[in-house]
TIDO-158846 format. One record per residue: residue in one letter; x, y, z of N, C-alpha, C in turn. Coordinates in steps of 0.2 Angstrom, whole numbers, plus 5000, padded with zeros to 4 digits. Layout:
% residues N
AXYZXYZXYZ
...
//
This chain:
% residues 561
X500149295161500149265153500249205153
X500149175149500049075150501049075148
X501249015151501848995150501948995143
X502749005141502948995132502648955131
X502648925124502448875121503048855117
X503548865119504148845116504648845120
X505048805120505648775126506448805120
X506748835121507548835121507848815126
X508548775121508748715125509548765129
X509848825124510148895128509848935130
X510148965135510149015139510349085135
X510149145135510249185128510649235135
X511149295130511549315136511349365142
X510849385140510349435147510349385152
X510049315151509849255154510549265160
X511049255155511649225160511949285163
X511649345159511949415165511549405171
X510949395171510449405178510649355181
X510749275179510949225184511549245189
X512049265185512649285187512549315193
X512249395191511849445198511549405202
X511149375202510649345204511249285212
X511749245208512049205210512749245214
X512849315212513349355217513049405222
X512149395222511949425228511849505226
X512049525218511949565217511149595218
X511149655220510549695222510149645226
X510449615229510249565236509549525230
X509849505224509549435220508849475217
X508849545217508049565216508249585207
X507649565203507649575197507249635194
X507249685191506849725191506949775184
X506349755180506749775171506249825169
X506249855165505449905162505549905155
X505049945151504849935145504650015146
X505350055142505050135143504850165135
X504150125133504150185126504050245127
X504150295122504050365120503350345118
X502950385121502250395117502050455113
X502550415107502350475101502350425094
X501850365096501850335091501550265091
X501250235089501050155092501450125091
X501550055096502049995095502049955088
X502749935087502649895080502849815083
X503049795078503449705079504049715084
X504349765082505049765084504949805094
X504449805094504349835102504049765105
X503749725101503349665104504149625104
X504549635101505349585104505549615110
X505549695110505649705118505149685123
X504649695122504049675127504149625130
X504349555124504349485127504949485132
X505349525128506049505135506049545140
X505849595139505849645146505549605152
X504649595149504349575156504649465154
X504649445151505049395149505349355155
X506049415154506849385159506449395166
X506049455167505749475175505349405179
X504949385173504549315175504749265177
X505449225171505649205173506249185180
X506349225183506749265186506249285194
X505749275194505249285200505249375200
X505549415196505749475196505049525193
X505049585193504549615190504549675185
X504149695180504349755175504149815175
X504249875176503849925178503549935169
X503049985168502950005161502950085161
X503550115159503550195160503650225154
X503150265154503450315145503750365147
X504350365141504650415144504350465137
X504050505141503650565139504150645140
X504650645137505050705136504950745132
X504550735126504550785121503850795117
X503250845122502650865120502450875115
X502850895109502750915104502550845099
X502750795103502650715097502250675102
X501950695107501650635111500950655112
X500350605113499750595112499650555118
X498950555121498650525127498350455123
X498250475117498150415111498650355110
X499250385112499750345109499850305117
X499750345122499850305128499550235130
X498750275129498150195128498350165125
X498550175117498650115115499250065116
X499750095118500250065121499949995127
X499650045132499349995137499149945134
X498749945128498149885125498549835125
X499049865120499649815116499949775121
X500349805127500549765131500149695134
X499549745137499049685138498949645134
X498749645128498449605123498749555122
X499549565122500149525121500249455128
X499849475134499949425139500349455143
X500749515145500949555150500449605153
X500849595160500449645167501249675167
X501249765168501649795172501349785181
X502249805183502149815192501749875192
X501249885197500949935199500649955193
X500450045195500250095191500850105184
X500650125179501350145173501550205176
X502150215175502350255178502650305171
X502750365172503050435166503650435169
X504050485165504750505165504350555169
X503850595167503750665169503350665176
X503350595179503250595187503750625189
X504550635186505250655188505450715186
X504950745184505150805180505550865186
X505350855194505450895199506250885200
X506150815201506850775204507550775197
X507150785191507650775188507950855186
X507650885188507750955188508150965192
X508450945198508650965204509250925202
X509350855199509750825195510350865192
X509950905186510250965182510551005185
X510251035192510651075197511151075200
X511251015203511750975206512350975201
X512350945195512750945190513051015189
X512751065188512851115187513251155194
X513051125200513351155206514051135207
X514051075204514851035204515151055198
X514851105195515451125189515351075185
X514751045182514950995177514350975172
X514051075172513451065167513551165166
X513251165160513551265158512851255153
X512551325156512051355150512351375143
X512151355137512451385132512051405126
X512051475125511651505120511951495113
X512251465111512351425105511751425100
X511551415096511351385091511351325089
X510951275089510851195086511451185081
X511551225077512051225071512751245074
X512751295077513351275080513651235085
X513251225090513451165095513651105091
X513151105084513451035081514051035076
X514151105074515051135072515551115078
X515351125084515851145088515951055091
X515651015090515550945091516050935087
X516450935081516750915077516550855072
X517150825072516750755067517050685072
X516950635069517350555072518050585072
X518150605068519050595065519350665067
X519050715072519250795072518950785079
X519250815085519050845092518550905090
X518250925095517750965096517951035100
X517851075099518151145103517551175106
X517951195112517551215118517151265118
X516451285119515851325117516251395122
X516151445118516251525122515951525128
X515451485130515051495137515351455139
X515751405138515851355144516151355151
X516551435152516751445158516251495161
X515651485160515151545165515151515172
X515251555177515251525183514651475186
X514751435192514351415194513751455196
X513651505198513151565199512751585192
X513151615190512751615183512351565179
X512751495178512251455176511451425180
X511751435187511151425190510551475188
X510751525189510551585188510051585182
X510151565177510151555169509551505169
X509951445172509351395171508751395175
X508651425182508151445186507651495180
X508051535176507651595173507551545166
X507751495165507551465159506751425161
X506751395168506351375170505751405170
X505751475172505351535173504951555167
X505251535161504951555155505251605151
X505751625153506051715151506351705144
X506751645143506951655136506251625130
X506451625122506051565119506551535118
X506051465113506451405112506951415107
X507451375110508151365105508651435108
X508351475113508751525115509351485120
X509451445124509851425128509651365128
X510251305130510151235132510551235138
X510551185143510851155148511551085143
X512051105144512651055143512851025146
X513050955148513450915152514250935150
X514750955157515350985154515550905155
X515850845150516250805150516850805144
X516850785140517550795136517450825127
X517650855126517550875118517950855112
X518350805117518850765113518850705112
X518250655116518050605118517750575109
X518150505107517850485104517250455103
X517050455107516050465107515850515106
X515450535101515250595100514850625105
X514350565109513950585112514050595120
X514750595120515150615126515350705127
X515350735119515750795118515150835121
X515150855127514550895131513950895127
X513550835128512950835125512350895129
X511850915126511350955128510950905133
X510550915138510350865143509650895146
X509650965143508851005144508851065138
X508451055136508151125131507451155133
X507351215130506751255129506351205125
X505551205129505051205123504451235127
X504051285123503551315126503051275124
X502851205124502351165121502051145129
X501251105126500751095131500951015132
X501050985138501150925138500550875139
X500650815138499950775138499850745145
X500250765151500150765158500250815162
X500850855159500850915165500750975162
X500350985158500051045155500551095154
X500451155157501051205154501451225163
X501551165165501751185171502751185170
X502951155163503651155162503751185155
X504151235155504451245148505151245146
X505451205151506051145149506051075150
X506351045147506150975145506950925146
X506850895148507550835148507650815142
X508350815138508350765135508450685136
X508050645132507950575133508650555134
X509250565133509950535138509850555143
X509650605146509550625153509050595157
X508450605154508150575159507950485159
X508150465154508150395153508650375159
X509250375162509450345163509450365173
X509050425174509050445181508350415181
X507950405177507250365179507350295181
X507950275178507950205179508250205186
X508550245186508950255192508250275200
X507950305199507350335202506850255204
X506950205201506550175199506850095202
X507550125202507850055206507950005200
X507850005192507849975189508649955189
X508649855190509349815191509449795183
X509049795178509249775172508949805165
X509249875163508949905158509049875151
X508749865149508949825144508649875135
X509049875131508849905127509249885120
X509049915114509149895108510049915107
X510349885101510749915099511149995099
X510550005096510650095093510850135101
X510650115105511050135112511650125117
X511950075111512550045114513050095115
X513150155111513550225111513250275117
X512650265117512450315122512650285131
X512750215130512950185137513350235142
X513950265138514450295142513950355145
X513750395141513450445146512850435150
X512450355149512050345156512250335163
X513050285161513450295166513850335167
X513850415165514350465168513850495172
X513150485169512650525174512450505181
X512350435179512250395188512950425190
X513450405188514050405193514250465196
X514150525191514250585194513550625200
X513050605198512550615203512550565211
X512850505208513050465215512150445217
X511850405211511150395213511050305211
X510650265211510550185213510950185205
X511250145206511950115200511550065194
X510750095192510550065184511150035181
X511049985178511549965172511149945166
X511449975161511249985153511349905149
X510949855147511349815142510949815134
X511349795131511149815123510849745120
X510449735116510249685111510249685105
X510149655099510049665094509249685092
X509049735089508349745088508149705083
X507449705081507149675076507049705070
X507449665066507549695059507149655055
X506549645051506049605048506049645042
X506249575035506249605028505249605027
X505349645021504749685016504249725021
X504849765028504549795033504849845036
X504449895037504649965041504549975048
X504949985052504650005058505050065061
X505250115058505250205059504650195059
X504450245067503650275069503750345065
X504050375062504250435057503850415050
X504050345049504050335042503250295042
X503050265047502450235049501950285050
X502050345052501550395052501350445047
X501950415042501850455036501450405032
X501350355032501050315029500150335032
X500150355036499550345040499250435036
X499650475037499450545035499350565028
X499850505025499850515017499250485013
X498950425016498250385015498450325011
X499250305013499350245010499150195013
X498950195019498450155025497950185027
X497350175030496950175032497050205039
X497550195045497450205052498250165054
X498450205060499050135064498750075065
X498050045065497949995066497849955059
X497950005053497649975048498049885047
X497649835044498049765045498549765040
X498749805037499349805033499949825037
X499949855043500149905047500849835051
X501249845053501749805056501649815065
X501249845067501049875073500749825076
X500749825084500449775089499649775085
X499549845084498549845085498549835077
X498949855073498849795064498749745065
X499249705068499249635068498849605071
X498649645076497949625082497249605075
X497149675074496449675069496649635064
X497149625062497149565056497149495058
X497149485064497049405067497549375069
X498149415068498849385073498449365079
X498649305082498449285089499049305093
X499049345100499649365105500249305106
X499849245106500549185108500949165100
X500649195095501149175090501549235090
X501549295090501949345093502549315097
X502249295102502849295107503149215106
X502949185101503249125099503749145095
X503549195091504049215084504649275088
X504349285093505149325097505349285100
X505149235103505549175107505949135101
X505749115095506049075090506649125088
X506749185087507249245085507749245088
X507749235096508249215100508349295101
X508649305105509249365108509849385106
X510249405103510849415102511049485102
X511749485102512049555100512149555094
X512149545089512449575084511549565079
X511649615076511049645071511049595065
X510249585063510249545058509549545056
X509249515049508449525047508349445046
X507749475049507249405050506849405045
X506649335040506249335035505649365037
X505049375036504449385038504149325038
X504249285033503849215032503849175039
X504349195042504549165048503949175055
X503749255054503249275057502549225054
X502349245047501949225046501849135047
X502449115047502249025049502149025058
X502349065059502149065068501349065070
X501049125064500449135065500049065063
X500049055058499948985055499848925060
X500448915062500548855066500048875074
X500048935075499648945082498948925079
X498648965073498048965070497748885069
X498148885067498048785065497648755072
X497948785076497648745083497148765087
X497048835085496448865089495948875085
X495948875079495448935076494848875073
X494348885072493848855072493748845062
X493448785061493448775054492848785051
X492748855047492148865044492248865037
X491448865035491648875027491248925024
X491548965021491449045017491449035008
X491149065005491249044997491549114996
X491949134994492349194993492149204984
X492049164980491749194973491349144971
X490649164972490149114973489749094965
X489549044964489349014959488748964962
X488148964959487648934962487748864958
X487648814964487348734960486848724962
X486348694959485748654959485748584959
X485648534966485448474964484848454963
X484848434957484048434954483648364956
X484148304958483748274961483748254969
X483748334974483748334978483048374980
X482548344985481948354986482048434986
X481348484982481248544983481148554992
X481248604994480948635001481348595007
X481748525005482148475010482748515013
X482648495021483348535024483648485029
X484248475028484548425033485048465036
X485248445043485548465047486248435047
X486748435045487348385046488048415051
X488048385054488448395060489348365056
X489648435056490348455055490748485061
X491448435062491848445066492048525064
X492248545070492548615071493448625072
X493748585072494448585073494748525073
X494948475069495248425071495948405075
X496148475075496848495080496548485086
X496048505089495748535095495248455096
X495348395100494848355102494448395109
X494348455108493848485113493248535109
X493648545103493248585101492548585098
X492248505097491748505096491448505089
X490648475088490448505080489848545081
X489648565076489148625074488648595069
X488048615069487548595064487548645056
X487748605051487648655047487048645042
X486548685038486048665034486248655029
X485948605024486148575018485448575014
X485348595008484848615004485048584997
X484548594993484548594985484848634983
X485048714984485348744981486148784985
X486448774983487048784987487648824983
X487948864987488648894983489248864982
X489848864979490448834979490848884975
X491448884977491748934973491948914965
X491748964961491848994953492248954952
X492948964955493548914953493748854955
X493148804958493048754957492748704953
X492548744948492148714940492548734937
X492648684931492848704924492448654920
X492248674915491848634910492148584907
X492648584905493248554901493848534907
X493748514911494348514916494948464913
X495648484914496048444914496048374919
X496448324915496448254918496648274926
X497148314929497348314936496848374941
X496248394937495848444938495348414945
X495648404950495248344954494448384958
X494148444955493548474958493248454953
X492548514951492048494950492048504940
X491948464938491848464930491148414927
X490948444920490548394917490648334919
X490248304919490448204919491048204925
X491148244931491448224936491148204942
X491448174946491148164954491548224957
X491248244964491648284968491148264974
X491548284982491348274987491248354990
X490748364993490648414997490748395004
X491048445009491348445015490648425020
X490648365023490448335028489748335025
X489448315017488848305015488848265009
X488748245004488748215000489148204994
X489248164988489548144983489148194977
X489448244973488848264967489148244960
X488748234957488948214949488648264944
X489048304942489048364939488748334931
X488048364929487648344923487748404918
X487848474919487648524915487948604918
X487748654912487648724916487348764913
X487148814916486748864913487248934912
X487148964907487749024906487249084903
X487549144905487149194904487349234896
X486849284894487249324888487849314886
X488249334892489049354890489449254891
X488949214891489449164891489749154899
X489549184902489749154909489349114912
X489549054918489149014920488649054925
X488049044924487749054932487549014935
X487348944933487148894938487548834934
X487648794940487848724939487348664940
X487048644936486748574940486948504939
X486848484946487148424949486548364950
X486848304951486348244956486948244961
X486448214965486848184971486748104972
X487148074974487147994975486848004984
X486347974984485647984990486147944996
X486447904994487047855000487547844999
X487747914999488447935000488647985005
X488147995009488348035015488948035019
X489248085021489848075026489948035030
X490247995031490147955039489747905038
X489547895031488747855032488847815023
X489247835022489347815012489347755009
X488947715009488847655008488747644998
X488847714995488747714989489347674984
X489847684986490447654981490547694977
X490447744976490547804973491547854974
X491747834968492347864972492247934970
X492747994975492648054971493448074976
X493848124971494648144971494448204976
X494048254975494248304976493548304984
X493748364987493048384992493148474991
X492748494990492448544991492148574997
X492148644999491748685004491148715001
X490648735003489948755000489648795007
X489148815004488648855007487848835005
X487548825011486848835008486448895006
X486248905000485948964997485348995001
X484948975005484348995007484649005015
X485248995016485549005025486049035023
X486349075017487049085017486949165023
X487449185025487449255027488049275023
X487949345022488249385016488749435020
X489349435019489849455022490349495018
X490849555019491249575015491949535018
X492349525012493149505015493549545012
X494049545017494749585015495249555015
X495449535007496049495009496849545008
X497149545013497749575015498249545012
X498849575010499549545009500049585011
X500649565009501049625012501049675008
X501349725013501449815010501849835006
X502349795006502949815003503149754998
X503349774992503549724987504349714987
X504649764990505449734991505649734998
X506049705000506349655005506649695010
X506949775007507149815011506849895010
X506349895010505949955006506250015008
X506650045014506850085016507550085014
X507950055012508550035010508850065005
X508450095000508750134995508950204994
X509450234992509750304993509350334988
X509150294982508750344974508050334975
X507750314981507050274979506550294985
X506050304988505850304993505450264996
X505250245002505150185003504450165001
X503850225000503450224997503350214989
X503850184986503850184980503750104979
X503950054984503849994984503149964987
X502750024988502049984992501749964987
X501549894988501149834986500449854984
X500249874976499649904975499049844977
X499249774976498849734978498849694984
X499049764989498949744997498349735001
X497849754997497249735000496649724993
X496249664995495849664988495149644993
X494849704991493949694995493649634990
X493249594993492549544990492049584993
X491649604989491049654991490449574996
X490449524990489849484992490149394992
X490149395000490449325000490049295005
X489849255003489249195008489649145013
X489249145018489549115021489049075028
X489149015030488748975034488549005038
X487948995041487449045045487949045053
X488149005053488648985061489149055061
X489249095054489649145057489249205060
X488649215057488249265059488249295068
X488549235071488649255078489449265079
X489849285074490349295076490549365080
X491149345085491549405087492149405087
X492249485089492949525087493549485089
X493949445088494549415092494449345092
X493849305090493849255087494149235081
X494549175081494949165074494549095071
X494649105064494249055061494849045056
X494748985051494948945047494548935041
X494348985037493948975030494348915026
X493848855027494148805023494348815017
X495148775017495448785009495648865007
X495448925011495548985008495949025013
X496149015020496649035024496349055030
X496549095035496349105042496149165043
X495449175045495249265044495049255051
X494749335054494549365060494149425057
X493349405061492949475062493449545060
X493149595059493449665060493049705063
X493349765065492849795070492749845066
X492449845059492049855055491549865055
X491449775055490849735055490149775060
X489649765058488849795061488549735061
X487949735063487449695063487049705054
X487249755051486949755045487449705040
X488049725041488549685036489249665041
X489449595042490049555043490549585039
X490949605042491849615038492249555042
X492649515037493249455039493849505035
X494349475039495049495037495349435036
X495749435032496149365028496649395034
X496949345036497649355043498149325039
X498249275035498549235032498349195027
X498749155022498549095018498549055023
X498549005020498548935023499348895021
X499648935016500348915013500648985011
X501348975011501649045010501649045001
X501449084999501249084991501749124988
X502149174994502649204992503449164988
X503349134994503949074992504249014987
X503349004984503148974980503349034972
X503349084974503249154967503949184969
X504449154968505149184970505049244974
X504749264980504749324984504349364979
X504149374975503749414970503049404969
X502749454968502049444966501649504961
//
C-alpha cells in the first residue's frame, strides 16, 4: 500500500499500547493483528475503519495482519461474501499475511478445547430451550439461577457432547454452556452458550459438522491459535472481553489480548448488515454494490478512491468513546483526492444545440486542452471543435439577469479551450422550447491566442455535435434524508429513503475522448462533479456514475433536499 497521505501529530491509544509492548519486550516485540469479518454480508464503511486500523498499525510497527473469516454460522454465510471481502481489502490497498484463514480451519481444535473445559468441570450440556436459558440468566439487577442440568457429571457431559457431534439430536435440543458465574454483573459471564447444534451445510466444511462454536468461543481461541498479539475490536465487544480472557486462561493457551475502539458511526447512513440486506431484498437498491450503499463495493462502484477512504479513516482517528461522524467529511475526502487525480473532461448532461453561424461549414479544429491543472504530469488531449456544438440548457437564458454570466441573447461567453461566442438569437419548437441557439464567434479569440480584446465573464463546457459520444449518466445522492434513519422508535429506517437518491439521464453527450473510458478511471466532468464509468457499461452504451458534486450541496440547503 502507498504511504498515508496525511500525517497525525499524536499517536492514538492503540499505537501507544503497541509501543509500550515493544519497549517491554512483550511477545519478543512481535506485532500480529487480524481482521476477522463474518462472511454474512458485504463490508461497509465501518469495516473500512477496522481494516485501516488493523493493517495500518501492523505496517507501522513492522508487523503482519491475518485475514480470518469467523465462519461459525453456516446458515448466514456464503462464498460470495468471502470473495467480496477479499476484493475489498485488496482494493483498499492492503495484503494479508499468507493465505486467508478461517475459524472453520480450527473446528477440530475448538472441539477439543470444549472437551477440555468439560473434563475440567468447567462446561456442561444443557437441555433447556433458548427461552428457558434466557429466563435463567436473570436481569442486570437480578442474579441468574442455575440450570437443572448444571450438576451433570463429567462423563455424562462428554458422552452427550460427542453424541451431539455425531448428529443424534435435532437443532435446539441441547447446547454446551461454560460454567462460570450465574450471579456475575456481566450478563455474558452467566454460563454462556459456547456450542449449539445446527444441521446446516457449511460453505467450506460441507456436512462434516452439525455442531458449531458460538462466536464468543471461536473468536478468542482462533486468535490464540494464530498467536495474535493485539486483537483489536469495536466497543460493542468490551463486555465480551472477560469471557475472551476466561476462555484463554482456563484453556491455558497463548494469551492473545483484546483491545476495543469506538466503531465508526456516520450520519445519514446505516451499517447494520441485516438492514443493508433488507434494502437489497426489498428492492430499495439494486444490489450490495449499488452506488448508494455504504458498502465498500458500493463506494468503489460509485467512484470513491481507496486513498480517499483511507484518508477519511485517518482523519477521524481512533478513540475509545463513541461519536457520530458527518458524512460530509467522507465526501470532502473524496473530493480532495479526486481533485488531484481525476482527468478533466467535458460532458453535456442537459444538451441544447448551438450553431456558430460564421464558422465555416465542414471545418474541423483540434484544440489542445489540459487534462488536470492539479497534476503537472497529466498532459493534454486533442478535442474536436466544429460549427455545431452542445452546451447545457441551463447555461442559456433569453433574457438573463445582470449577474447571469453565461449565455444570453446579446451576451458574450467563452467556450472552454476554444473561442468567445456572441449570441444572436434562437429557434423554438411549437411548445416554445428553445431548439437551437445561434451565435457568432470572434475569430481572433482562441484560448491562449486571444487578440480580440473582447470580454467574456463566463466560461462554458461544450461538446462538438458531430463528434459527440452518447452516454447514460446516473446522478446519485444520499440514500437517506434523515441524519439517523435507524434511530426512530416509531418509524422504520426505510421511511427515510430519499426518493431522489438516483436520477437517470438517458441522453448525455460527451467529448470523444470518453469513448475509451475504463472502469476505475476517475473523471471530473467540468462544472458538473466527479464521475466514473459504471460496470453496466457496454460497447453499445457508456454509463457513468456521479461520485460526488463539486461542492457540498447539502450544507447549503440546511442538510435538506
